[in-house]
Each structure stands twice: as structure tokens, then as C-alpha cells.
N, C-alpha and C positions, 0 to 999 in steps of 0.2 A: 503438448506435442512431443512425441518420442522420435528419435533419429535412429535409423536402422545401423547396425554395425557396419554394413557395406557403405552407407552414405557417410558415416563419421570417418571411416578409413579412407575414402575417396577424398573427402575434404582435407584431411590431414596430409594425404599424399600431394594433393595440389598445392597446399601451402609450402610443404617442403621442396617440392620441385619448383616451385616459383622462386623461392629464395635461392635455390641452387642456380637457377638461370641468371638471376640478377647478379649473383656472386661471379659466375662465369663471364658475364659481360664485363663486369668491373675488372676482372682479372685480365681480359683481353685488352681492355683500354690501358691498363698499366703495362702490359707486355709490349704493347706498340712502341713504347719508348725505350725498350731494351735493344741494345745493339749486340749483334753476334761477336763482333770483333772491334776493338778500338785501337787505333794508332795514334798515341798521344806524345806530345812533347811536354816539357816541364811547364809551359804556359797553359796547357789544357788540363791541368790535374783536377779541376773542378768537375769536369765531365766523367772522370772516373768516379768521384764520389757520388755523382747523381746516378751512374749505373749501379753502384753498390746499393744505393737507397732503393732502386727499383727492384733489385734482386731480393732485398730484405722484405720489402712488401709482398712479393710474390711467395717468398718462404713463409710468411705469416699467414697468408691466405690458404696455402696447400692443406693443412690439416682440416680446415673447415670444409673446403671443397670435397675432400675425400669422405668425411663424416657424412655431409649432406648427400653425396652421391650414393653411398652405401645405404643411407636411410631411405632415400627415394627408391632405390631398387628393391629394399626389403618390403617397403610399404606396397610397391607394385605387386609383388608376389603375394603378400597378405590380401590385397584386393582380389586378386585372381582366386586365391584359395577360397575366400568368403563367397565369392560369386559362385564358384563351382559348388560349394556346400549348400548354398541356397537353392541352386538348380536341382541338385540330386535330392534334397529333401522335398522339394515341390513335386517332384516326380515319384516319390515313394521309394527310391533306391536306397536311401539312408533312413534310419529311424530319426525322428525329431519332431 
């Protein structure tokens, strides 16, 4: 059984976009714990450490989010290009 290039690209796009969606949901769950401003006294210094840990987690996720987002977009463009190419070759507009 052979898989067409369009099907393979669609499957790859679906996987990448699914992973991106899971990563974005995870990121939003982490960012719910982040506060915009903290007014702390010396007794609440542990809250500052928790906020720093939250920011570090978000910073670690940022490159993966950007890479997966760009990959998903590029694969979507590739799917559209392959689909258009297949449509034009079926109609005889392009040789192939």
C-alpha cells in the first residue's frame, strides 16, 4: 500500500499540530500560576521563588512552541501546494 504525498504531508501536519496544541495547553496551565505583580515581605520570599520557577518553565517551552508553530505553518503551506499541484495535473494544466 503506497501513501500519496498529500496524505503523508497531511498526517505529518496533523501530528505536529497536535503536539503544538498539547504544548500550548500545557503552557497555559503553567502560566495560570504566574502573577503579574507580587507585593512580598520577607516572610513570603518562597512565593518569589515559585514565580521564578514558573517563568523558567515558560522560557524553556518558548523555543519549542516557536519551532512547532513554524513547522505547522510550513507544513500547512506544503499541503496546500501539493493539493494545488495535484489539481492542476489532473486537469492537464501542468505536465505530469
